[in-house]
C-alpha atoms as one frame of an Amber mdcrd trajectory, in Angstrom:
protein
 -24.478 -27.994  63.889 -26.823 -25.410  65.532 -28.513 -28.187  67.311 -25.430
 -29.678  68.430 -23.883 -26.368  69.773 -27.469 -25.772  71.687 -27.210 -29.051
  73.337 -23.678 -28.619  74.359 -24.459 -25.110  75.796 -27.392 -26.333  77.577
 -25.284 -29.217  78.913 -22.562 -27.003  80.357 -25.195 -24.846  81.960 -27.064
 -27.793  83.532 -24.086 -29.600  84.794 -22.306 -26.028  85.878 -19.309 -26.673
  83.391 -18.828 -23.269  82.370 -15.421 -21.830  82.213 -13.508 -18.909  80.635
 -12.557 -19.425  76.991  -8.844 -19.334  77.832  -9.331 -22.523  79.769 -11.480
 -23.884  77.028  -8.578 -23.602  74.670  -6.088 -25.002  77.115  -8.433 -27.846
  77.451  -8.856 -28.319  73.314  -5.125 -28.258  73.228  -4.796 -31.250  75.798
  -7.432 -33.144  74.104  -5.744 -32.663  70.694  -2.644 -33.998  72.258  -4.643
 -37.243  73.360  -5.497 -37.475  69.705  -2.097 -37.354  68.755  -1.094 -39.859
  71.529  -3.862 -42.228  70.190  -2.313 -41.970  66.420   1.021 -42.911  68.006
  -0.520 -45.869  69.616  -2.295 -46.932  66.460   1.169 -47.254  64.494   2.919
 -48.569  67.797   4.938 -45.132  67.813   5.730 -45.401  64.079   7.284 -49.172
  64.249   4.159 -50.434  62.308   1.630 -49.308  59.640  -1.135 -47.086  61.056
  -3.935 -49.402  62.336  -7.298 -47.915  63.521  -8.239 -48.350  67.158 -11.671
 -47.259  68.403 -10.534 -45.233  71.080  -9.753 -42.566  68.388 -13.332 -41.999
  67.840 -13.893 -41.080  71.769 -10.744 -38.730  71.616 -11.859 -37.041  68.542
 -15.104 -36.351  70.324 -13.596 -34.783  73.015 -11.928 -32.316  70.787 -15.029
 -31.662  69.106 -16.703 -31.070  72.267 -13.956 -28.810  73.443 -14.227 -26.747
  69.926 -17.957 -26.274  70.479 -17.444 -24.907  73.883 -14.926 -22.410  72.742
 -17.342 -21.186  69.688 -20.150 -21.056  72.323 -18.233 -18.816  74.645 -18.067
 -16.428  71.669 -21.375 -17.359  70.280 -19.692 -18.399  67.046 -21.990 -20.114
  64.682 -19.828 -22.976  63.689 -21.757 -24.105  60.624 -21.242 -20.629  59.118
 -17.424 -20.433  60.155 -17.205 -23.957  58.450 -18.747 -22.721  55.228 -16.505
 -19.605  55.066 -13.563 -22.006  55.626 -14.690 -24.077  52.642 -15.123 -21.089
  50.455 -11.620 -19.988  51.383 -10.220 -23.272  50.260 -12.249 -23.204  46.970
 -10.711 -19.686  46.326  -7.043 -21.170  46.988  -7.589 -24.007  44.676  -8.510
 -22.150  41.978  -5.266 -20.385  42.237  -3.507 -23.677  42.320  -3.405 -25.360
  45.607  -5.343 -25.393  49.096  -1.913 -23.700  50.730  -1.933 -20.172  52.276
   0.488 -19.158  49.940  -2.454 -18.518  47.410  -3.932 -15.878  49.655
C-alpha cells in the first residue's frame, strides 16, 4: 500500500492535481455516488437480480484513488489504518458481532 500511496502522491504532484483535503473528501463522496449509480444499473434499478458490469471496477478505482489522496493529504499510512480497523473488528467479533454496539 505504501508504494501505491507514493505513486499517487507523485502522480498528483507531477500533474498539478493537488487540492485541499476538504475538496478531496467531496470528490470521494461524488465518486462513491458513481459506485452507487453503477450498482443501481447492475440491477436495472432494483427490477432485476444484480448482474456484474465491468464499469464497476473503474468506479471502485476512482473511489480508491480519491481515498488515497485524502490519506496522503494527512500523511496517513493506509496499511496501518487498515490493520487498526481489522483489529477493531476482531475485538468486536470476540464480543459477539462486528457492530459498533460491541465497543
